[in-house]
C-alpha positions in Angstrom: 2.5 28.4 23.0 5.0 27.0 20.3 6.2 23.9 19.2 9.1 22.4 21.0 11.7 20.5 18.8 10.3 16.9 20.4 7.0 18.4 18.2 8.7 19.6 15.2 10.8 16.1 14.6 7.6 14.1 15.5 5.5 15.6 12.8 8.4 15.8 10.5 8.5 11.8 11.1 4.4 11.7 11.1 4.8 13.4 7.7 7.2 10.9 5.9 5.8 7.9 7.7 2.1 8.5 6.2 3.3 7.5 2.6 5.0 4.6 3.2 2.1 3.7 5.6 -0.5 4.0 3.2 0.9 2.5 0.2 1.7 -1.0 2.2 -1.9 -0.8 3.7 -3.2 -0.9 0.3 -0.6 -3.6 -1.1 -1.4 -5.7 1.8 -5.4 -6.0 1.2 -4.8 -8.0 -2.5 -1.7 -9.5 -1.1 -3.3 -11.2 1.9 -7.3 -11.4 1.8 -7.5 -14.1 -0.8 -10.6 -13.6 -1.6 -9.7 -10.6 -3.8 -8.0 -12.8 -5.8 -11.3 -15.2 -6.4 -13.2 -12.1 -7.4 -11.1 -11.6 -10.2 -11.5 -14.9 -11.6 -14.7 -14.4 -13.7 -15.0 -10.6 -14.2 -10.9 -11.3 -15.8 -12.5 -14.5 -17.6 -9.3 -16.7 -16.1 -11.2 -19.4 -16.5 -11.7 -19.0 -20.3 -8.0 -17.8 -21.2 -6.4 -20.3 -18.9 -8.5 -23.2 -20.0 -8.5 -24.7 -16.3 -11.6 -25.3 -14.1 -12.0 -22.8 -10.9 -11.2 -25.5 -8.8 -8.1 -26.3 -10.2 -7.1 -22.1 -10.4 -8.1 -21.8 -6.8 -5.9 -24.8 -5.5 -3.4 -23.7 -7.2 -3.3 -20.0 -6.0 -3.9 -21.3 -2.3 -0.9 -23.8 -3.2 1.4 -20.6 -3.9 -0.1 -18.2 -1.0 0.5 -20.9 1.3 4.1 -21.2 0.7 4.7 -17.5 1.1 2.9 -16.9 4.1 2.8 -20.1 5.6 6.0 -21.7 4.7 4.1 -24.9 3.3 5.8 -26.8 0.5 5.9 -25.4 -3.0 3.3 -26.4 -5.3 0.8 -25.6 -7.9 -2.3 -27.7 -7.5 -2.1 -29.8 -10.6 -0.4 -27.4 -12.6 3.3 -27.6 -14.0 6.0 -26.0 -12.2 9.8 -25.7 -12.4 12.4 -24.8 -9.9 12.9 -21.7 -11.5 9.4 -20.6 -10.9 9.7 -21.8 -7.0 12.8 -20.0 -6.7 11.0 -16.5 -8.2 8.1 -16.9 -5.4 11.1 -17.3 -2.5 12.5 -13.9 -3.5 8.7 -12.7 -3.3 8.5 -14.2 0.0 10.4 -11.4 1.9 9.0 -8.7 0.3 5.2 -9.9 1.2 6.6 -10.3 4.4 7.9 -6.5 5.0 4.9 -4.6 3.5 2.7 -6.3 6.0 5.7 -5.6 8.6 5.6 -2.2 7.6 1.7 -1.4 7.6 1.5 -2.5 11.1 4.7 -1.2 12.5 4.3 2.5 10.9 0.3 2.4 11.5 0.8 1.9 15.2 3.3 4.6 15.1 1.1 6.9 13.7 -1.8 5.9 16.1 0.9 6.1 19.0 1.7 9.7 17.7 -2.0 10.6 17.3 -3.5 9.6 20.9 -0.3 11.7 21.9 -1.5 14.5 20.4 -5.1 13.9 22.1 -3.5 13.4 24.9 -1.6 16.6 25.0 1.8 15.1 25.0 2.9 16.1 21.6 1.8 19.9 20.1 1.2 19.5 16.6 3.8 21.3 14.8 1.8 22.9 11.4 2.9 24.5 8.3 0.6 27.1 7.1 -1.7 25.5 9.8 -2.2 22.3 8.4 -1.0 19.0 9.9 1.8 16.8 9.0 -0.5 14.1 8.6 -2.3 15.9 5.9 0.5 17.1 4.0 1.7 13.3 4.2 -1.7 12.4 2.5 -0.8 15.0 -0.2 3.0 13.9 -1.0 0.6 10.4 -1.7 -1.5 12.0 -3.8 1.4 13.3 -5.5 3.1 9.6 -5.6 0.0 8.2 -6.8 -0.7 10.1 -9.6 3.0 9.9 -10.8 2.6 6.2 -10.7 -1.1 6.0 -12.3 0.0 8.1 -15.3 3.0 6.2 -16.3 0.4 3.0 -15.4 -1.6 4.7 -18.0 0.9 5.2 -20.6 2.2 2.0 -20.7 1.6 -0.7 -17.5 3.5 -3.5 -19.0 6.6 -1.3 -19.0 6.1 -0.6 -15.3 5.4 -4.1 -14.5 8.5 -4.8 -16.0 10.1 -1.7 -14.3 8.8 -2.8 -10.9 10.1 -6.5 -11.4 14.2 -4.9 -12.4 14.1 -2.8 -9.2 12.9 -5.5 -6.7 14.7 -8.8 -8.4 17.1 -7.3 -9.9 19.7 -9.1 -12.2 17.0 -11.8 -12.3 14.6 -12.9 -15.2 13.2 -16.0 -13.2 9.9 -13.8 -12.9 9.4 -14.4 -16.5 7.3 -17.6 -17.0 6.9 -20.1 -19.4 3.2 -21.1 -19.9 4.1 -24.2 -20.8 5.9 -25.3 -18.2 5.4 -22.5 -15.6 1.5 -23.1 -15.5 0.3 -20.5 -12.7 1.4 -17.9 -14.8 -1.7 -19.1 -17.1 -3.7 -18.2 -13.8 -1.8 -14.5 -12.5 -2.4 -13.0 -15.9 -1.2 -9.3 -16.1 -4.7 -8.1 -16.4 -5.0 -9.3 -12.3 -1.9 -7.2 -11.6 -3.2 -4.4 -13.5 -6.1 -4.5 -11.4 -4.4 -4.8 -8.1 -2.4 -1.8 -8.8 -6.3 0.2 -9.2 -7.0 -1.1 -6.6 -4.0 -0.1 -4.3 -4.2 3.5 -6.3 -7.7 3.9 -5.0 -7.2 3.0 -1.6 -4.5 5.5 -1.3 -6.0 8.1 -3.0 -9.3 7.6 -0.8 -7.2 7.6 2.4 -5.2 10.6 1.4 -8.1 12.6 0.6 -9.4 12.0 4.1 -6.1 12.8 5.8 -6.1 16.5 3.7 -10.2 17.0 4.3 -9.1 15.9 8.1 -6.1 18.7 7.9 -7.6 21.4 6.5 -11.1 21.2 8.7 -8.6 21.5 11.7 -7.4 24.5 9.9 -10.2 26.0 9.5 -10.7 25.2 12.9 -7.8 26.8 14.0 -8.0 30.2 12.3 -11.9 30.0 13.6 -10.7 29.8 16.9 -7.9 32.6 16.8 -10.6 35.1 15.2 -12.9 34.6 18.2 -10.4 34.3 20.8 -8.4 37.6 19.4 -5.3 35.9 19.7 -1.8 34.9 17.5 -0.2 32.3 19.5 -2.0 29.7 20.8 -1.2 26.2 21.9 -3.4 24.6 18.7 -3.1 20.9 20.2 -6.6 22.2 21.8 -8.1 21.5 18.6 -7.1 17.6 17.8 
């Protein structure tokens, strides 16, 4: 039985949703999980380069995260800050919350799609026998490869381009290390580590989706050969 129009539409949506979900999910981990930053303090020598104690660094970081996630009063522990610095972190709030919303909503949609496939409500529309989520993984890998190449060539330019895109016509993200001292505990190397982690998580999850898709294709092909049929309801193999 061939896929219906609704099956094709859902498969296309799953293909488009997959990359956005994978990236937003991976970004959410360092953005929300504070121990990720704590674990970077020693390897990146942030105490030595900033001249602050670990306690001072953690306090300042937690204050900024409390401001972004909990709506607490803006402060950076015992470090100096300016209104321009505060304005930048205010600009960050909707972006941080948006990626959490994307990860949650799109993850729920993908899960619902997979459940509906399993319960035979939908039948997967395959291209060359490969599932739409596997193709979504391939698209994500391509995107990550492009980002990775640019990051390897010049991470600073990529970092600047990111801010130019998400904070257009603003330069308050360029901090003065004397008056906006939180920049001393958030070196570019930390963001490079975040980028590497995000790429790594996305690549691993994408490969998992691709492998699952290929395995399903092999099962589908074998099913056809064993039953000597050409047109089957391949939802039986999900």
